[in-house]
C-alpha positions, 0 to 999 in steps of 0.5 A: 620904525623909524625913517632911518630904518625905512632907509636901511630896508630900503637900501638892503632891497636896493641891495637885492635888487641890483644882485638879482640883476647881475645874476641874469646879466650873467647868466645872459652873458653865458647863454652868448658866448661862445663855451670856449670864452668862458672861464668857469674858474673865473665866473662870479655870480652874484649870489657866490659874490654876496657869500665872499664878498671879501674873498678874493679873486684868483682870476 
């Protein structure tokens, strides 16, 4: 395995780690914000972002 391959693996792992942190942050925000302030149609989790990288948001 070349150094370039290793760097791409590291980038991917960091990418996955960052979106895991985003998921946790979104969940924490949902727990802390009053229900009236949350608009479900405007929330986007890390998982949804990974699946819809180019999908426009409707908010």
